[in-house]
DRENPA-3360 file (N, C-alpha, C; in nm, 2 decimals, always signed):
BEGIN
1 = YTCVLLYI = +0.04/-0.14/+0.02/-0.01/-0.02/+0.01/+0.07/+0.16/+0.00 ~ +0.04/+0.25/-0.02/+0.11/+0.35/-0.07/+0.06/+0.44/+0.05 ~ +0.19/+0.50/+0.14/+0.12/+0.57/+0.24/+0.21/+0.69/+0.26 ~ +0.11/+0.84/+0.23/+0.17/+0.96/+0.25/+0.13/+1.01/+0.39 ~ +0.24/+1.06/+0.45/+0.22/+1.11/+0.58/+0.28/+1.26/+0.61 ~ +0.28/+1.32/+0.72/+0.34/+1.41/+0.72/+0.51/+1.43/+0.80 ~ +0.56/+1.44/+0.72/+0.73/+1.43/+0.77/+0.78/+1.59/+0.80 ~ +0.78/+1.61/+0.93/+0.85/+1.72/+1.01/+1.00/+1.72/+1.06;
9 = KTMIIDPA = +1.10/+1.73/+0.96/+1.28/+1.64/+1.01/+1.25/+1.53/+1.03 ~ +1.25/+1.48/+1.15/+1.26/+1.32/+1.14/+1.13/+1.33/+1.22 ~ +1.04/+1.36/+1.23/+0.93/+1.33/+1.32/+0.79/+1.32/+1.21 ~ +0.73/+1.24/+1.25/+0.58/+1.21/+1.16/+0.45/+1.22/+1.22 ~ +0.37/+1.29/+1.24/+0.24/+1.35/+1.28/+0.15/+1.24/+1.22 ~ +0.04/+1.15/+1.31/-0.04/+1.04/+1.29/-0.16/+1.11/+1.36 ~ -0.27/+1.15/+1.32/-0.36/+1.20/+1.37/-0.45/+1.08/+1.39 ~ -0.55/+1.09/+1.53/-0.60/+0.97/+1.59/-0.69/+1.01/+1.63;
17 = IFPETFEE = -0.82/+0.88/+1.62/-0.97/+0.89/+1.67/-0.99/+0.81/+1.80 ~ -1.04/+0.87/+1.85/-1.10/+0.76/+1.96/-1.24/+0.83/+2.00 ~ -1.33/+0.69/+1.90/-1.45/+0.71/+1.88/-1.56/+0.65/+1.97 ~ -1.65/+0.77/+2.00/-1.78/+0.67/+2.05/-1.83/+0.59/+1.99 ~ -1.86/+0.64/+1.88/-1.92/+0.56/+1.72/-1.87/+0.49/+1.62 ~ -1.91/+0.44/+1.55/-1.84/+0.42/+1.41/-1.88/+0.55/+1.30 ~ -1.97/+0.58/+1.35/-1.99/+0.71/+1.24/-1.93/+0.83/+1.30 ~ -1.89/+0.87/+1.41/-1.80/+0.97/+1.43/-1.64/+0.89/+1.36;
25 = IVDKIYVI = -1.61/+0.81/+1.34/-1.47/+0.75/+1.29/-1.46/+0.79/+1.11 ~ -1.61/+0.76/+1.06/-1.63/+0.78/+0.94/-1.61/+0.95/+0.93 ~ -1.68/+1.05/+1.03/-1.68/+1.16/+0.99/-1.57/+1.24/+1.01 ~ -1.47/+1.19/+1.08/-1.32/+1.28/+1.10/-1.25/+1.24/+1.02 ~ -1.26/+1.08/+0.97/-1.16/+1.07/+0.84/-1.14/+1.16/+0.73 ~ -1.29/+1.22/+0.70/-1.31/+1.27/+0.57/-1.28/+1.43/+0.63 ~ -1.24/+1.50/+0.73/-1.20/+1.59/+0.79/-1.04/+1.61/+0.78 ~ -1.01/+1.46/+0.80/-0.81/+1.49/+0.82/-0.78/+1.45/+0.75;
33 = GDFSNLIQ = -0.86/+1.37/+0.65/-0.80/+1.29/+0.53/-0.69/+1.35/+0.42 ~ -0.75/+1.48/+0.40/-0.64/+1.57/+0.33/-0.50/+1.62/+0.37 ~ -0.47/+1.56/+0.51/-0.39/+1.60/+0.56/-0.27/+1.48/+0.59 ~ -0.32/+1.37/+0.59/-0.26/+1.23/+0.61/-0.37/+1.11/+0.62 ~ -0.29/+0.99/+0.53/-0.36/+0.89/+0.49/-0.33/+0.76/+0.58 ~ -0.27/+0.81/+0.71/-0.23/+0.75/+0.82/-0.31/+0.76/+0.94 ~ -0.43/+0.68/+0.96/-0.50/+0.75/+1.08/-0.52/+0.66/+1.23 ~ -0.45/+0.65/+1.35/-0.45/+0.55/+1.42/-0.63/+0.61/+1.47;
41 = IGICDGSY = -0.70/+0.46/+1.50/-0.80/+0.45/+1.62/-0.80/+0.40/+1.69 ~ -0.81/+0.45/+1.80/-0.82/+0.39/+1.95/-0.95/+0.36/+2.00 ~ -0.93/+0.22/+2.06/-1.08/+0.15/+2.12/-1.01/+0.12/+2.24 ~ -1.10/+0.10/+2.30/-1.10/+0.04/+2.49/-1.25/-0.01/+2.53 ~ -1.24/-0.10/+2.60/-1.33/-0.17/+2.68/-1.36/-0.12/+2.82 ~ -1.27/-0.02/+2.87/-1.27/+0.02/+3.00/-1.16/-0.02/+3.09 ~ -1.05/-0.10/+3.00/-0.94/-0.11/+3.05/-0.82/+0.00/+3.09 ~ -0.72/-0.03/+3.16/-0.64/+0.09/+3.17/-0.68/+0.22/+3.24;
49 = GLQSTWLP = -0.79/+0.19/+3.29/-0.84/+0.34/+3.36/-0.89/+0.46/+3.30 ~ -0.95/+0.41/+3.14/-1.02/+0.52/+3.05/-1.17/+0.48/+3.04 ~ -1.23/+0.57/+2.95/-1.37/+0.54/+2.92/-1.38/+0.44/+2.80 ~ -1.50/+0.35/+2.81/-1.51/+0.25/+2.69/-1.52/+0.34/+2.59 ~ -1.50/+0.31/+2.45/-1.53/+0.36/+2.38/-1.60/+0.25/+2.25 ~ -1.63/+0.29/+2.17/-1.70/+0.24/+2.02/-1.61/+0.11/+1.99 ~ -1.63/-0.01/+2.01/-1.55/-0.14/+1.98/-1.61/-0.24/+1.82 ~ -1.50/-0.27/+1.77/-1.58/-0.32/+1.63/-1.62/-0.45/+1.65;
57 = VGKEILPD = -1.73/-0.48/+1.54/-1.74/-0.62/+1.57/-1.68/-0.69/+1.43 ~ -1.62/-0.62/+1.35/-1.54/-0.69/+1.25/-1.56/-0.70/+1.12 ~ -1.72/-0.63/+1.09/-1.77/-0.66/+0.97/-1.82/-0.50/+0.93 ~ -1.77/-0.38/+1.02/-1.79/-0.23/+0.96/-1.68/-0.21/+0.82 ~ -1.72/-0.14/+0.74/-1.64/-0.08/+0.64/-1.58/+0.03/+0.68 ~ -1.44/+0.06/+0.61/-1.38/+0.21/+0.66/-1.35/+0.21/+0.52 ~ -1.34/+0.35/+0.47/-1.34/+0.45/+0.36/-1.21/+0.37/+0.30 ~ -1.18/+0.39/+0.17/-1.05/+0.31/+0.13/-0.98/+0.44/+0.12;
65 = AYVYEFDL = -0.85/+0.40/+0.06/-0.70/+0.52/+0.05/-0.67/+0.56/+0.15 ~ -0.68/+0.47/+0.33/-0.62/+0.52/+0.42/-0.54/+0.42/+0.47 ~ -0.46/+0.41/+0.57/-0.36/+0.32/+0.62/-0.43/+0.35/+0.77 ~ -0.49/+0.23/+0.83/-0.53/+0.22/+0.94/-0.46/+0.14/+1.08 ~ -0.44/+0.19/+1.14/-0.35/+0.20/+1.30/-0.47/+0.18/+1.41 ~ -0.45/+0.04/+1.49/-0.55/+0.04/+1.60/-0.50/+0.07/+1.69 ~ -0.50/+0.11/+1.81/-0.46/+0.09/+1.93/-0.57/+0.05/+2.02 ~ -0.52/-0.09/+2.06/-0.65/-0.20/+2.10/-0.57/-0.15/+2.28;
73 = LVTEWKEY = -0.66/-0.09/+2.35/-0.67/-0.11/+2.49/-0.79/-0.19/+2.56 ~ -0.79/-0.33/+2.52/-0.84/-0.42/+2.55/-0.80/-0.53/+2.62 ~ -0.93/-0.63/+2.69/-0.83/-0.71/+2.75/-0.84/-0.86/+2.66 ~ -0.95/-0.84/+2.56/-0.97/-0.96/+2.48/-0.90/-0.94/+2.34 ~ -0.74/-0.92/+2.36/-0.68/-0.84/+2.24/-0.64/-0.90/+2.11 ~ -0.71/-1.04/+2.12/-0.63/-1.18/+1.99/-0.78/-1.15/+1.94 ~ -0.89/-1.14/+2.00/-1.04/-1.16/+1.91/-1.02/-1.02/+1.84 ~ -0.98/-0.90/+1.91/-1.00/-0.76/+1.85/-0.90/-0.77/+1.75;
81 = ITRVYKMG = -0.77/-0.85/+1.77/-0.69/-0.80/+1.63/-0.75/-0.87/+1.50 ~ -0.83/-1.00/+1.51/-0.88/-1.02/+1.41/-0.99/-0.94/+1.36 ~ -1.05/-0.89/+1.44/-1.18/-0.80/+1.40/-1.10/-0.66/+1.32 ~ -1.02/-0.61/+1.34/-1.01/-0.46/+1.31/-0.87/-0.53/+1.18 ~ -0.81/-0.66/+1.20/-0.77/-0.68/+1.04/-0.87/-0.73/+0.93 ~ -0.99/-0.78/+1.00/-1.09/-0.76/+0.91/-1.14/-0.66/+0.82 ~ -1.14/-0.55/+0.90/-1.19/-0.41/+0.85/-1.11/-0.36/+0.82 ~ -0.98/-0.39/+0.78/-0.86/-0.34/+0.69/-0.74/-0.28/+0.76;
89 = ARRIVVHV = -0.74/-0.33/+0.90/-0.60/-0.28/+0.94/-0.46/-0.32/+0.89 ~ -0.38/-0.23/+0.90/-0.22/-0.29/+0.86/-0.11/-0.25/+0.99 ~ -0.17/-0.21/+1.11/-0.10/-0.17/+1.18/-0.17/-0.20/+1.31 ~ -0.09/-0.22/+1.43/-0.17/-0.25/+1.55/-0.07/-0.19/+1.65 ~ -0.12/-0.18/+1.78/-0.04/-0.11/+1.90/-0.13/-0.22/+2.02 ~ -0.08/-0.31/+2.07/-0.10/-0.40/+2.17/-0.06/-0.37/+2.31 ~ -0.12/-0.34/+2.41/-0.12/-0.31/+2.58/-0.06/-0.43/+2.62 ~ +0.11/-0.45/+2.71/+0.13/-0.58/+2.72/+0.16/-0.56/+2.87;
97 = DRFTYDDY = +0.11/-0.50/+2.94/+0.10/-0.46/+3.08/+0.10/-0.61/+3.14 ~ +0.01/-0.69/+3.11/+0.00/-0.84/+3.20/+0.00/-0.93/+3.09 ~ +0.14/-0.91/+3.01/+0.15/-1.06/+2.94/+0.22/-1.13/+3.01 ~ +0.22/-1.29/+2.94/+0.31/-1.37/+2.98/+0.40/-1.40/+2.88 ~ +0.50/-1.49/+2.86/+0.59/-1.53/+2.78/+0.52/-1.58/+2.64 ~ +0.43/-1.64/+2.68/+0.31/-1.73/+2.58/+0.23/-1.61/+2.49 ~ +0.16/-1.52/+2.58/+0.11/-1.41/+2.52/+0.21/-1.35/+2.44 ~ +0.32/-1.32/+2.47/+0.40/-1.28/+2.34/+0.45/-1.34/+2.22;
105 = EELFALAH = +0.46/-1.46/+2.27/+0.47/-1.58/+2.13/+0.35/-1.58/+2.03 ~ +0.23/-1.58/+2.08/+0.11/-1.59/+2.05/+0.08/-1.45/+1.95 ~ +0.10/-1.35/+2.03/+0.10/-1.22/+1.91/+0.17/-1.20/+1.83 ~ +0.27/-1.24/+1.87/+0.39/-1.21/+1.73/+0.36/-1.32/+1.61 ~ +0.34/-1.46/+1.63/+0.29/-1.53/+1.55/+0.16/-1.44/+1.47 ~ +0.06/-1.41/+1.53/-0.06/-1.40/+1.49/+0.00/-1.23/+1.39 ~ +0.02/-1.11/+1.46/+0.06/-1.06/+1.37/+0.13/-1.08/+1.21 ~ +0.25/-1.20/+1.27/+0.31/-1.20/+1.16/+0.22/-1.31/+1.04;
113 = EYNLKLGL = +0.15/-1.34/+1.07/+0.02/-1.44/+0.99/-0.04/-1.29/+0.87 ~ -0.08/-1.22/+0.97/-0.17/-1.14/+0.94/-0.14/-1.00/+0.84 ~ +0.04/-1.02/+0.84/+0.12/-0.93/+0.80/+0.05/-0.78/+0.83 ~ +0.07/-0.75/+0.97/+0.07/-0.64/+1.04/+0.20/-0.59/+1.09 ~ +0.20/-0.48/+1.12/+0.33/-0.38/+1.20/+0.28/-0.39/+1.32 ~ +0.35/-0.41/+1.39/+0.33/-0.42/+1.56/+0.40/-0.31/+1.61 ~ +0.32/-0.26/+1.74/+0.35/-0.19/+1.80/+0.30/-0.21/+1.98 ~ +0.46/-0.20/+2.06/+0.38/-0.22/+2.17/+0.39/-0.15/+2.30;
121 = TVSNDVSV = +0.32/-0.13/+2.36/+0.30/-0.04/+2.49/+0.26/-0.03/+2.64 ~ +0.31/+0.00/+2.73/+0.28/-0.04/+2.86/+0.21/+0.10/+2.92 ~ +0.13/+0.09/+3.00/+0.14/+0.23/+3.09/+0.22/+0.28/+3.15 ~ +0.27/+0.42/+3.18/+0.34/+0.45/+3.26/+0.36/+0.43/+3.42 ~ +0.23/+0.40/+3.47/+0.24/+0.33/+3.60/+0.34/+0.20/+3.60 ~ +0.32/+0.14/+3.56/+0.41/+0.02/+3.53/+0.58/+0.02/+3.50 ~ +0.64/-0.03/+3.58/+0.78/-0.05/+3.54/+0.84/-0.02/+3.44 ~ +0.95/+0.10/+3.39/+1.00/+0.14/+3.27/+1.09/-0.04/+3.23;
129 = DLLMYAAR = +1.08/-0.12/+3.35/+1.16/-0.22/+3.28/+1.09/-0.32/+3.20 ~ +0.95/-0.35/+3.20/+0.89/-0.40/+3.14/+0.86/-0.38/+2.98 ~ +0.86/-0.21/+3.00/+0.87/-0.16/+2.88/+1.02/-0.23/+2.77 ~ +1.10/-0.17/+2.85/+1.27/-0.24/+2.79/+1.25/-0.40/+2.78 ~ +1.16/-0.47/+2.84/+1.17/-0.63/+2.83/+1.06/-0.64/+2.68 ~ +0.96/-0.53/+2.69/+0.90/-0.56/+2.52/+0.97/-0.53/+2.44 ~ +1.06/-0.42/+2.45/+1.12/-0.38/+2.29/+1.21/-0.52/+2.28 ~ +1.32/-0.54/+2.43/+1.39/-0.64/+2.37/+1.31/-0.76/+2.29;
137 = KLEESRFF = +1.19/-0.80/+2.34/+1.14/-0.89/+2.26/+1.10/-0.89/+2.16 ~ +1.08/-0.77/+2.10/+1.08/-0.75/+1.97/+1.16/-0.76/+1.86 ~ +1.30/-0.67/+1.93/+1.41/-0.70/+1.87/+1.46/-0.86/+1.89 ~ +1.41/-0.97/+1.93/+1.51/-1.08/+1.93/+1.39/-1.17/+1.86 ~ +1.25/-1.15/+1.85/+1.15/-1.21/+1.74/+1.18/-1.27/+1.63 ~ +1.15/-1.39/+1.62/+1.22/-1.47/+1.48/+1.12/-1.41/+1.41 ~ +1.00/-1.37/+1.39/+0.90/-1.37/+1.34/+0.95/-1.23/+1.24 ~ +0.98/-1.14/+1.32/+1.00/-0.98/+1.28/+1.18/-0.95/+1.25;
145 = TDTSKVFI = +1.23/-1.03/+1.09/+1.35/-1.00/+1.12/+1.39/-0.86/+1.08 ~ +1.32/-0.77/+1.02/+1.27/-0.65/+0.99/+1.23/-0.53/+1.07 ~ +1.30/-0.44/+1.13/+1.30/-0.37/+1.24/+1.20/-0.27/+1.20 ~ +1.16/-0.24/+1.08/+1.06/-0.17/+1.00/+0.93/-0.21/+1.07 ~ +0.91/-0.30/+1.10/+0.77/-0.38/+1.08/+0.75/-0.38/+1.24 ~ +0.82/-0.35/+1.33/+0.77/-0.34/+1.51/+0.84/-0.18/+1.52 ~ +0.73/-0.16/+1.62/+0.80/-0.01/+1.70/+0.75/+0.00/+1.83 ~ +0.75/+0.09/+1.95/+0.74/+0.07/+2.07/+0.68/+0.22/+2.06;
153 = QVTGVRNS = +0.52/+0.21/+2.14/+0.46/+0.33/+2.14/+0.48/+0.35/+2.30 ~ +0.51/+0.51/+2.35/+0.48/+0.54/+2.49/+0.36/+0.60/+2.49 ~ +0.32/+0.63/+2.62/+0.17/+0.69/+2.66/+0.23/+0.87/+2.68 ~ +0.15/+0.98/+2.64/+0.19/+1.07/+2.73/+0.08/+1.12/+2.81 ~ +0.01/+1.06/+2.82/-0.10/+1.11/+2.94/-0.10/+1.01/+3.06 ~ -0.12/+1.11/+3.16/-0.12/+1.04/+3.30/-0.25/+1.02/+3.36 ~ -0.29/+0.91/+3.43/-0.41/+0.89/+3.50/-0.45/+0.96/+3.63 ~ -0.47/+1.08/+3.65/-0.46/+1.14/+3.77/-0.56/+1.09/+3.87;
161 = GDGTHPFD = -0.67/+0.99/+3.82/-0.78/+0.94/+3.90/-0.86/+1.04/+3.91 ~ -0.87/+1.18/+3.91/-0.98/+1.26/+3.89/-1.05/+1.28/+3.78 ~ -1.06/+1.19/+3.68/-1.12/+1.24/+3.52/-1.06/+1.30/+3.47 ~ -0.93/+1.38/+3.49/-0.85/+1.45/+3.43/-0.71/+1.39/+3.36 ~ -0.68/+1.39/+3.27/-0.58/+1.35/+3.18/-0.45/+1.41/+3.13 ~ -0.37/+1.49/+3.24/-0.24/+1.57/+3.17/-0.19/+1.54/+3.11 ~ -0.07/+1.56/+3.07/+0.06/+1.52/+2.98/+0.14/+1.44/+3.12 ~ +0.19/+1.36/+3.07/+0.26/+1.28/+3.18/+0.42/+1.28/+3.14;
169 = ERVISRIR = +0.48/+1.39/+3.25/+0.65/+1.40/+3.21/+0.74/+1.31/+3.20 ~ +0.67/+1.19/+3.26/+0.76/+1.04/+3.30/+0.80/+1.04/+3.13 ~ +0.70/+1.04/+3.04/+0.72/+0.96/+2.91/+0.86/+1.05/+2.85 ~ +0.90/+1.15/+2.90/+1.04/+1.23/+2.81/+1.17/+1.10/+2.87 ~ +1.15/+1.07/+2.98/+1.27/+1.00/+3.02/+1.24/+0.84/+2.94 ~ +1.14/+0.81/+2.95/+1.08/+0.67/+2.87/+1.17/+0.66/+2.74 ~ +1.16/+0.77/+2.70/+1.18/+0.77/+2.52/+1.33/+0.80/+2.50 ~ +1.43/+0.87/+2.61/+1.52/+0.83/+2.62/+1.61/+0.74/+2.67;
177 = ILKKLFPL = +1.51/+0.65/+2.75/+1.60/+0.53/+2.76/+1.59/+0.44/+2.68 ~ +1.48/+0.44/+2.61/+1.44/+0.35/+2.49/+1.54/+0.40/+2.36 ~ +1.54/+0.48/+2.32/+1.63/+0.55/+2.21/+1.78/+0.55/+2.23 ~ +1.80/+0.52/+2.32/+1.99/+0.47/+2.40/+1.97/+0.35/+2.39 ~ +1.90/+0.27/+2.43/+1.91/+0.12/+2.45/+1.86/+0.05/+2.30 ~ +1.78/+0.08/+2.22/+1.72/+0.02/+2.12/+1.71/+0.13/+2.00 ~ +1.83/+0.17/+1.91/+1.83/+0.30/+1.84/+1.77/+0.25/+1.72 ~ +1.75/+0.16/+1.69/+1.66/+0.08/+1.59/+1.55/+0.09/+1.56;
185 = LTIQVSGR = +1.47/+0.09/+1.67/+1.32/+0.09/+1.70/+1.27/+0.23/+1.72 ~ +1.14/+0.24/+1.62/+1.10/+0.38/+1.64/+1.01/+0.36/+1.77 ~ +1.01/+0.49/+1.82/+0.95/+0.53/+1.90/+0.81/+0.62/+1.89 ~ +0.71/+0.59/+1.95/+0.59/+0.62/+1.89/+0.54/+0.68/+2.03 ~ +0.48/+0.82/+2.01/+0.42/+0.90/+2.18/+0.29/+0.92/+2.14 ~ +0.18/+0.87/+2.22/+0.02/+0.89/+2.14/+0.01/+0.96/+2.35 ~ -0.09/+1.08/+2.28/-0.16/+1.12/+2.40/-0.10/+1.28/+2.48 ~ -0.21/+1.35/+2.48/-0.16/+1.48/+2.48/-0.04/+1.58/+2.45;
193 = INPATAKL = -0.05/+1.52/+2.30/+0.04/+1.60/+2.20/-0.04/+1.75/+2.15 ~ +0.05/+1.84/+2.19/-0.01/+1.97/+2.16/+0.15/+2.06/+2.12 ~ +0.17/+2.18/+2.04/+0.30/+2.19/+2.02/+0.38/+2.24/+2.12 ~ +0.34/+2.24/+2.25/+0.45/+2.25/+2.35/+0.46/+2.11/+2.39 ~ +0.42/+2.01/+2.38/+0.46/+1.86/+2.41/+0.51/+1.82/+2.31 ~ +0.51/+1.85/+2.20/+0.56/+1.79/+2.08/+0.69/+1.85/+2.06 ~ +0.75/+1.97/+2.08/+0.87/+1.97/+2.10/+0.96/+1.87/+2.22 ~ +0.85/+1.87/+2.35/+0.96/+1.79/+2.47/+0.99/+1.67/+2.40;
201 = VKYAGADR = +0.89/+1.58/+2.33/+0.93/+1.46/+2.27/+1.00/+1.43/+2.20 ~ +1.00/+1.53/+2.07/+1.11/+1.54/+1.98/+1.22/+1.55/+2.06 ~ +1.27/+1.65/+2.12/+1.43/+1.65/+2.19/+1.47/+1.50/+2.24 ~ +1.34/+1.50/+2.34/+1.39/+1.34/+2.39/+1.43/+1.23/+2.30 ~ +1.35/+1.23/+2.18/+1.46/+1.11/+2.04/+1.30/+1.10/+2.01 ~ +1.21/+1.08/+2.03/+1.08/+1.01/+1.97/+1.10/+1.04/+1.81 ~ +1.04/+0.93/+1.72/+1.00/+0.96/+1.62/+0.92/+0.96/+1.51 ~ +0.76/+0.93/+1.62/+0.63/+0.97/+1.55/+0.57/+1.02/+1.68;
209 = MVVGSYLF = +0.46/+1.10/+1.64/+0.38/+1.12/+1.73/+0.24/+1.12/+1.68 ~ +0.15/+1.04/+1.80/+0.01/+1.05/+1.74/-0.07/+1.18/+1.85 ~ -0.13/+1.23/+1.68/-0.26/+1.35/+1.79/-0.40/+1.32/+1.78 ~ -0.42/+1.37/+1.83/-0.62/+1.32/+1.84/-0.66/+1.47/+1.90 ~ -0.68/+1.47/+2.03/-0.75/+1.61/+2.08/-0.72/+1.75/+2.05 ~ -0.59/+1.75/+2.03/-0.55/+1.90/+1.95/-0.56/+1.92/+1.86 ~ -0.61/+1.82/+1.78/-0.63/+1.82/+1.63/-0.78/+1.84/+1.61 ~ -0.87/+1.78/+1.69/-0.99/+1.80/+1.65/-1.07/+1.91/+1.78;
217 = GHEDIEEA = -0.98/+1.96/+1.86/-1.03/+2.03/+1.94/-1.02/+2.18/+1.88 ~ -0.94/+2.15/+1.79/-0.91/+2.29/+1.72/-1.00/+2.31/+1.63 ~ -1.04/+2.48/+1.63/-1.13/+2.52/+1.53/-1.08/+2.51/+1.42 ~ -0.98/+2.53/+1.37/-0.91/+2.50/+1.23/-0.80/+2.39/+1.24 ~ -0.82/+2.28/+1.17/-0.71/+2.13/+1.16/-0.59/+2.19/+1.06 ~ -0.63/+2.26/+0.97/-0.49/+2.28/+0.94/-0.43/+2.40/+1.01 ~ -0.48/+2.47/+1.03/-0.37/+2.58/+1.14/-0.36/+2.50/+1.26 ~ -0.40/+2.38/+1.32/-0.35/+2.30/+1.43/-0.22/+2.22/+1.38;
225 = IENLKKAL = -0.23/+2.19/+1.30/-0.09/+2.11/+1.21/+0.01/+2.22/+1.16 ~ -0.01/+2.33/+1.14/+0.11/+2.42/+1.10/+0.15/+2.48/+1.26 ~ +0.04/+2.46/+1.37/+0.10/+2.51/+1.49/+0.21/+2.39/+1.51 ~ +0.20/+2.29/+1.51/+0.25/+2.19/+1.54/+0.40/+2.16/+1.46 ~ +0.40/+2.17/+1.34/+0.50/+2.21/+1.22/+0.57/+2.32/+1.29 ~ +0.54/+2.43/+1.32/+0.64/+2.51/+1.34/+0.69/+2.54/+1.50 ~ +0.62/+2.41/+1.60/+0.68/+2.44/+1.73/+0.78/+2.31/+1.70 ~ +0.78/+2.24/+1.60/+0.90/+2.11/+1.57/+0.98/+2.18/+1.51;
233 = REEMTLPE = +0.97/+2.29/+1.42/+1.09/+2.36/+1.36/+1.18/+2.45/+1.45 ~ +1.11/+2.50/+1.57/+1.22/+2.57/+1.67/+1.31/+2.51/+1.75 ~ +1.39/+2.58/+1.77/+1.52/+2.51/+1.83/+1.43/+2.51/+1.99 ~ +1.55/+2.44/+2.05/+1.49/+2.41/+2.22/+1.60/+2.39/+2.30 ~ +1.66/+2.47/+2.40/+1.76/+2.50/+2.50/+1.74/+2.38/+2.59 ~ +1.82/+2.24/+2.59/+1.78/+2.15/+2.68/+1.87/+2.16/+2.82 ~ +1.85/+2.14/+2.93/+1.94/+2.14/+3.03/+2.05/+2.10/+3.06 ~ +2.14/+2.09/+3.09/+2.29/+1.97/+3.11/+2.25/+1.89/+3.18;
% end
């Protein structure tokens, strides 16, 4: 498939949709489709401290000409991988907070069978050791000899427990650790990305960023994207 993305130096901006209904996905795709044809769709069954979203049954028809990545915040990940694959997913992100060794092997085999690009992620409240273990599993997997087919996603959202979800600054150190130890793996950041936080994750070493609420919360999506591009072009003074 052909994929046209927004490249800002070494950063890639992927728009994200966290839908309440399937109709919301379609409506937002046509709004954002002029700016990128890779779109992340986040689905959640109420796990990970987040509100439940629309969940696919696998028979929905998504608009053609776009590359779909599904962020699966679900307990029954095997079932939903099959469902989103049938809908046309080409990339998936799986949360491995509670994974066993056998879970990793089954996930890798399934992603390989469906020819999916695979991203792994964990919650920020989980030790960074687990994130490094997931990255190591990707690098060592017999299913993925090409590292361009795998990536790590880190979250920029902190679950405060009071219903708010501010930017989680712990993600900065996680990006730096991962980039130092796994320089060949793509690092993708999802959650609370805006012009200010985009600069932070870029200079920490991230390769991609997934942007949802900032884009769709702005009156003019084209202007919102330009704001991100401008922020990423600006120089940033880092503390020694």
